[in-house]
C-alpha positions as CSV (number, residue, x, y, z in Angstrom):
1,M,50.4,-39.1,124.8
2,A,53.6,-38.3,126.7
3,Y,51.8,-36.6,129.5
4,A,49.6,-39.1,129.9
5,Q,52.2,-41.7,130.6
6,L,53.7,-39.1,133.0
7,A,50.4,-39.3,134.7
8,R,50.1,-42.9,134.9
9,L,46.9,-42.8,132.9
10,P,45.8,-44.5,129.6
11,S,47.0,-42.6,126.4
12,V,43.5,-42.3,125.0
13,V,42.7,-39.8,128.0
14,C,45.2,-37.4,126.3
15,L,43.2,-37.5,123.1
16,Y,39.9,-37.0,124.8
17,S,41.4,-33.8,126.4
18,T,42.7,-32.5,123.3
19,F,39.7,-33.5,120.8
20,I,36.8,-32.6,123.0
21,P,37.7,-29.1,124.0
22,T,38.3,-28.5,120.2
23,L,34.8,-29.3,119.6
24,A,33.6,-27.0,122.3
25,Y,35.8,-24.3,121.0
26,A,34.2,-24.8,117.2
27,L,30.7,-24.5,118.8
28,L,30.7,-22.2,121.4
29,G,33.7,-19.6,121.9
30,T,36.7,-18.2,120.2
31,S,38.9,-17.9,122.9
32,K,42.2,-19.8,123.2
33,H,41.8,-20.4,126.8
34,I,39.1,-23.1,126.1
35,S,42.0,-25.5,125.3
36,L,42.7,-27.5,128.4
37,G,46.6,-28.0,127.6
38,M,49.3,-30.4,129.1
39,I,51.6,-29.4,132.0
40,A,54.4,-31.8,133.0
41,I,54.3,-30.5,136.6
42,L,50.5,-31.0,136.9
43,S,50.6,-34.6,135.2
44,L,53.3,-35.4,137.8
45,M,51.1,-34.4,140.6
46,V,48.1,-36.3,139.3
47,E,50.3,-39.1,139.0
48,T,51.2,-38.8,142.8
49,A,47.5,-38.2,143.7
50,Q,46.3,-41.3,142.3
51,Q,49.1,-43.7,143.5
52,G,47.2,-44.4,146.9
53,Y,44.1,-45.9,144.6
54,Y,45.8,-48.4,142.4
55,T,49.1,-49.3,144.0
56,G,47.2,-51.4,146.6
57,Y,45.9,-54.0,143.7
58,N,48.5,-55.9,142.3
59,L,47.3,-58.4,140.2
60,S,50.4,-60.3,139.6
61,S,51.1,-64.0,139.1
62,N,52.2,-64.6,142.5
63,N,49.2,-63.2,143.9
64,I,46.8,-65.3,141.7
65,T,49.4,-68.3,142.8
66,R,48.8,-67.6,146.3
67,I,45.0,-67.4,146.2
68,L,44.7,-70.7,144.3
69,N,47.1,-72.4,146.7
70,G,45.0,-71.1,149.7
71,E,47.9,-69.0,150.9
72,L,45.5,-65.9,151.7
73,D,47.1,-62.6,153.0
74,P,45.6,-59.0,153.2
75,E,47.0,-58.5,149.7
76,S,45.2,-61.5,148.4
77,L,42.1,-60.8,150.4
78,D,41.8,-57.5,148.5
79,L,41.7,-59.3,145.2
80,L,39.5,-62.3,146.1
81,T,36.3,-60.4,146.2
82,P,36.7,-58.9,142.7
83,L,37.6,-62.5,141.1
84,Q,34.8,-64.0,142.9
85,I,32.4,-61.5,141.4
86,T,33.9,-61.9,138.0
87,L,33.9,-65.7,137.9
88,S,30.2,-66.0,139.4
89,H,29.2,-63.6,136.6
90,G,30.8,-65.4,134.0
91,L,29.4,-68.8,135.2
92,W,26.0,-67.1,135.3
93,V,26.3,-65.6,131.5
94,I,27.3,-69.3,130.6
95,V,24.2,-71.1,132.3
96,K,21.9,-68.2,131.0
97,S,23.1,-68.3,127.5
98,Q,21.2,-70.5,124.8
99,R,22.7,-72.4,122.2
100,Q,25.9,-72.6,124.1
101,Q,27.4,-75.7,122.0
102,L,26.3,-74.1,118.8
103,N,28.0,-70.9,119.5
104,E,31.2,-72.5,121.0
105,L,31.2,-74.8,117.5
106,L,31.3,-71.7,115.4
107,T,33.6,-70.0,117.4
108,T,36.0,-72.8,117.2
109,I,35.7,-72.9,113.6
110,R,36.6,-69.3,113.0
111,F,39.5,-69.0,115.2
112,N,40.8,-72.5,113.3
113,Y,40.3,-70.7,110.4
114,L,42.5,-67.8,111.1
115,Y,45.3,-69.7,112.7
116,Y,46.0,-71.8,109.8
117,N,45.5,-68.7,107.4
118,H,47.7,-66.0,109.4
119,P,51.4,-66.6,110.5
120,S,50.4,-65.4,114.0
121,D,53.2,-67.3,115.7
122,H,56.0,-65.5,113.8
123,I,54.2,-62.0,114.6
124,I,54.0,-62.8,118.1
125,G,57.8,-63.7,118.1
126,W,58.7,-60.0,116.9
127,T,56.6,-58.1,119.6
128,N,59.0,-58.1,122.4
129,I,61.3,-56.2,120.3
130,F,59.4,-53.1,119.5
131,E,57.5,-53.2,123.0
132,P,59.6,-50.6,124.6
133,L,59.9,-48.4,121.3
134,P,56.5,-46.5,122.4
135,L,58.0,-45.5,125.7
136,C,61.2,-44.4,124.2
137,V,59.7,-42.2,121.7
138,L,57.3,-40.6,124.2
139,S,60.5,-40.1,126.6
140,C,62.1,-38.1,123.6
141,I,58.8,-36.0,123.2
142,I,59.0,-35.2,126.8
143,V,62.5,-34.2,126.9
144,K,61.9,-32.0,124.0
145,A,59.1,-30.2,125.8
146,L,61.2,-29.7,128.7
147,Q,63.9,-28.2,127.0
148,T,62.8,-24.6,127.4
149,M,62.1,-25.2,131.0
150,L,65.4,-26.7,131.7
151,K,67.1,-23.7,130.0
152,Q,65.1,-21.7,132.6
153,F,68.0,-22.7,135.2
154,L,70.5,-20.0,133.1
155,D,68.1,-17.3,134.4
156,I,69.5,-17.7,137.9
157,F,72.4,-15.3,137.0
158,N,70.0,-12.6,135.7
159,I,67.9,-13.0,138.8
160,Y,70.8,-12.5,141.1
161,K,71.7,-9.1,139.5
162,K,67.9,-8.1,140.2
163,S,66.7,-9.3,143.4
164,L,68.5,-11.6,145.8
165,I,65.0,-12.3,147.7
166,V,63.5,-13.6,144.4
167,L,66.9,-15.4,143.9
168,S,66.6,-17.2,147.4
169,I,62.8,-18.3,146.5
170,W,63.9,-19.9,143.5
171,I,66.7,-21.7,145.0
172,V,64.7,-23.1,147.9
173,T,61.8,-24.1,145.6
174,F,64.3,-25.8,143.4
175,L,65.8,-27.6,146.1
176,G,62.8,-28.8,147.6
177,V,61.5,-30.3,144.2
178,I,64.9,-32.0,143.5
179,L,65.4,-33.5,147.0
180,W,61.9,-34.3,147.9
181,E,58.9,-34.3,145.4
182,V,57.1,-31.9,143.3
183,S,54.3,-31.2,145.4
184,P,56.1,-30.8,148.6
185,G,58.9,-28.8,147.0
186,R,56.2,-26.2,145.5
187,L,54.6,-26.0,149.0
188,I,58.0,-25.3,150.5
189,G,58.5,-22.7,147.9
190,I,55.3,-21.0,148.7
191,G,56.0,-21.1,152.3
192,Y,59.2,-19.5,152.0
193,A,57.8,-16.7,149.9
194,L,55.3,-15.9,152.6
195,L,58.3,-15.6,155.2
196,T,60.3,-13.5,153.1
197,V,57.0,-11.0,152.8
198,I,56.7,-11.1,156.6
199,I,60.4,-10.3,157.1
200,R,60.2,-7.3,154.2
201,V,57.0,-5.9,156.2
202,Q,58.4,-6.3,159.4
203,W,61.7,-4.6,158.8
204,L,62.1,-1.4,157.1
205,K,64.9,1.0,156.1
206,T,64.5,4.6,157.4
207,V,66.4,7.4,155.5
208,M,66.5,11.1,156.2
209,L,65.0,13.6,153.8
210,A,65.2,17.3,153.4
211,K,63.4,20.1,151.5
212,I,64.9,20.6,148.1
213,G,65.7,24.3,147.3
214,K,62.3,26.9,147.3
215,T,60.2,23.9,146.2
216,Y,58.0,21.5,148.3
217,I,59.5,18.6,147.3
218,Y,61.2,16.1,149.8
219,K,64.1,13.9,148.9
220,D,66.9,11.5,150.6
221,I,69.4,14.3,151.9
222,R,72.4,11.9,151.2
223,R,71.3,12.1,147.4
224,Y,70.5,15.7,147.2
225,K,72.9,18.2,148.9
226,A,70.7,21.2,148.3
227,S,68.2,21.0,150.9
228,H,66.8,23.2,153.8
229,G,63.6,23.5,155.8
230,I,63.1,24.5,159.5
231,P,64.1,23.4,162.4
232,Y,62.4,20.8,165.1
233,V,59.8,19.8,162.6
234,F,60.2,15.9,161.8
235,I,58.0,14.2,159.2
236,Y,58.2,10.4,159.8
237,R,56.8,8.1,156.7
238,F,56.1,4.4,157.1
239,D,55.4,3.0,153.5
240,A,54.1,-0.4,154.7
241,P,50.6,-1.3,156.2
242,L,50.8,-1.1,160.2
243,I,50.0,-4.3,161.2
244,F,51.0,-6.5,164.4
245,I,54.0,-7.7,162.7
246,N,55.8,-4.6,162.7
247,C,54.3,-2.7,165.7
248,E,57.5,-3.2,167.7
249,N,59.5,-1.8,164.9
250,F,57.5,1.0,164.2
251,K,57.9,2.0,167.8
252,T,61.6,1.8,167.8
253,K,61.9,3.9,164.8
254,V,59.6,6.6,166.3
255,N,61.9,6.6,169.5
256,H,64.9,6.6,167.6
257,L,63.6,9.8,165.6
258,L,63.0,11.5,169.2
259,D,66.6,10.8,170.1
260,S,68.5,13.8,170.3
261,S,71.7,11.7,168.8
262,F,69.8,10.9,165.9
263,I,69.0,14.4,164.9
264,G,72.6,15.7,163.8
265,S,75.3,17.6,164.8
266,D,73.4,21.0,163.5
267,M,71.0,20.7,166.1
268,E,73.1,20.3,169.0
269,N,73.3,23.7,170.0
270,N,69.8,24.6,169.6
271,N,67.3,24.9,172.5
272,D,66.3,21.8,173.9
273,N,63.0,23.1,175.5
274,Q,61.9,24.1,172.3
275,K,58.6,22.4,171.1
276,K,58.8,20.0,168.2
277,C,56.5,18.9,165.4
278,I,56.4,15.2,164.8
279,I,54.4,14.5,161.5
280,F,53.4,11.4,160.3
281,D,53.4,11.0,156.4
282,C,50.4,8.4,156.0
283,T,50.5,8.6,152.5
284,G,52.4,5.1,152.2
285,I,50.0,3.6,154.6
286,T,47.6,1.3,152.8
287,S,46.0,-0.4,156.1
288,I,46.1,-0.3,160.0
289,D,44.9,-2.8,162.5
290,L,44.1,-2.3,166.1
291,M,47.2,-2.7,167.9
292,N,48.8,0.1,166.0
293,V,46.2,2.6,166.4
294,K,46.6,2.0,170.3
295,C,50.4,2.4,169.6
296,I,49.9,5.8,167.6
297,K,47.8,6.8,170.7
298,E,50.4,6.1,173.5
299,L,52.8,8.0,171.0
300,Y,50.2,11.0,171.0
301,F,50.0,11.3,174.8
302,D,54.0,10.6,175.5
303,L,54.7,13.7,172.9
304,K,51.9,15.9,174.3
305,Y,53.3,15.2,177.9
306,L,56.7,16.6,176.4
307,D,54.7,19.6,175.3
308,D,55.2,18.4,171.7
309,N,52.9,18.1,168.8
310,L,51.9,14.9,166.7
311,L,50.4,15.8,163.3
312,F,49.2,13.4,160.6
313,A,49.4,14.3,156.8
314,G,47.7,12.5,153.6
315,C,45.7,9.6,155.5
316,K,43.7,7.7,153.3
317,F,40.0,6.8,153.9
318,P,40.7,3.3,155.3
319,L,42.8,4.7,158.0
320,L,40.2,7.7,158.5
321,K,37.8,4.9,159.0
322,M,39.3,2.6,161.3
323,F,40.5,6.0,163.5
324,E,36.8,6.5,163.7
325,K,35.7,3.0,164.5
326,C,38.4,3.0,167.3
327,G,37.5,6.5,168.9
328,T,40.9,8.2,167.8
329,Y,39.0,11.4,167.4
330,E,37.6,11.4,171.2
331,Q,41.3,11.6,172.1
332,I,43.4,13.0,169.2
333,S,41.7,16.2,167.6
334,K,40.6,16.0,164.0
335,D,42.4,19.7,163.7
336,F,45.7,17.5,163.7
337,F,44.8,15.7,160.4
338,F,45.9,17.4,157.1
339,P,45.4,16.6,153.5
340,S,49.1,17.3,152.5
341,I,52.6,17.4,154.0
342,H,52.7,21.0,152.9
343,D,50.0,21.9,155.0
344,V,51.5,20.5,158.1
345,V,54.8,22.2,157.5
346,L,52.9,25.5,157.1
347,Y,51.2,24.7,160.5
348,A,54.2,23.6,162.0
349,E,56.2,26.9,161.0
350,Y,53.6,28.7,162.8
351,F,53.9,26.6,165.6
352,T,57.7,26.5,165.9
353,K,57.9,30.2,165.9
354,N,59.9,30.7,162.6
355,Q,63.1,29.1,163.6
356,K,66.1,28.4,161.4
357,S,65.7,26.6,158.4
358,T,66.7,22.8,158.9
359,T,63.6,20.5,158.0
360,L,64.5,16.9,158.4
361,V,62.0,14.3,156.8
362,L,62.0,10.7,157.6
363,D,61.1,8.2,154.8
364,N,60.9,4.6,154.1
365,E,62.5,3.6,150.6
């Protein structure tokens, strides 16, 4: 009943919504999801949606007085037609009814009997005192039901320790609901959440990895000190779908990789004419679009012009299918696609003529 008041609906609606699903539950199934339940936010959204249908028909005493006095305005004209229909229908019933006088006499006697035997005037006098009582009780029920939801405001400190992005989404949605309304506030929160997804896909953090000991495991060089590999072999990993949003950032990261200043001081004294192997670890790429396929082709020909190799490792089936549709294999040989990083490293070791061990790996974490 409290949620029905929030939705500006008759209280009997809540009885229907709780009783009828119970019958269906008893007859058809055993699942708890067959109960519709009540949600405060959903009730407020229903109330907002139906305001445009009933607020235009305000049957107040002022409107009735204006209609009777001939003071017609657009608001009164909207009420005039239903009043005319009601009046004409009532008159037709009176004319059509038989034994009208007898029915009126019996009705008058019946009501007079009730009037003299029941203190109706005293009862009516007390009704104004208890008139707001049901709404007060329902408001207490609403506050008690929302107590758990209001306590969620304290979760802001816990969210701050875990994720600043989730915290920002929470704050933006909260302010949108408080400063505006429930429905627009939720839309603002959804839009801001989509914006954060776009930003996170576009801007990624790259780190350098190296081979750990004599294993074939590659980790962050800043976290693991015991690392070595082969020189002039660079593995670039992009842990995100390659779409038009991050196309330019993808080019920037690869160009930064090819910069000699990015390689480090350990490689400064090496031969600049030495051939290099640029390896794309595609295990973290879930999808790719036409724009990034074209970008990879351009990078391949740029490296080929410098007499370097561009290799691919761990490509998933959707990527291989997209490369085939775009005609990539006609320009880049299938021999440059390997099932794992270890296979690429073995090929790169042969390609670079067994140089000093210093394998550098780029990864996105």
